[in-house]
C-alpha positions in Angstrom: -13.5 10.5 33.6 -11.2 7.8 32.2 -8.6 8.7 29.6 -9.0 7.1 26.2 -6.0 5.2 24.8 -5.0 6.2 21.3 -5.8 3.7 18.7 -2.7 2.1 17.3 -2.5 0.4 13.9 -2.8 1.1 10.2 -4.8 4.1 9.2 -7.0 3.9 6.1 -6.0 6.0 3.1 -8.6 7.9 1.2 -8.3 6.9 -2.5 -9.0 9.9 -4.6 -8.7 9.8 -8.4 -5.3 11.6 -8.2 -4.0 9.1 -5.7 -5.1 6.2 -7.9 -3.2 7.8 -10.9 -0.1 9.0 -9.1 0.1 7.0 -5.9 0.8 8.4 -2.5 3.8 8.8 -0.2 4.8 5.6 1.7 7.3 5.0 4.5 11.0 5.9 4.1 10.9 7.8 0.8 8.8 5.2 -1.1 5.7 5.7 -3.2 2.6 3.4 -3.0 0.7 3.0 -6.2 -1.5 0.4 -7.9 0.1 -2.3 -10.1 0.1 -1.6 -13.8 0.2 -4.0 -16.7 4.0 -3.9 -17.0 4.3 -4.9 -13.4 2.8 -8.4 -13.8 6.2 -10.2 -14.2 7.5 -8.6 -11.0 4.3 -9.4 -9.1 4.4 -13.1 -10.3 8.0 -13.3 -9.2 7.1 -12.0 -5.7 4.2 -14.4 -5.4 6.4 -17.3 -6.3 9.0 -16.2 -3.7 6.4 -15.9 -1.1 4.9 -19.3 -2.0 1.5 -17.7 -2.2 0.6 -18.4 -5.8 
């Protein structure tokens, strides 16, 4: 019987209501959360820098 190679790559995250409200732990002491209304200026600035407007 052949060994199966472990799948590498990003794992999906289950988005519960609590995670949508509070976010979830990200890499290296960060927190992933959805953008909020007060984040629009920062998002616009990042998109301008990336040239992906």
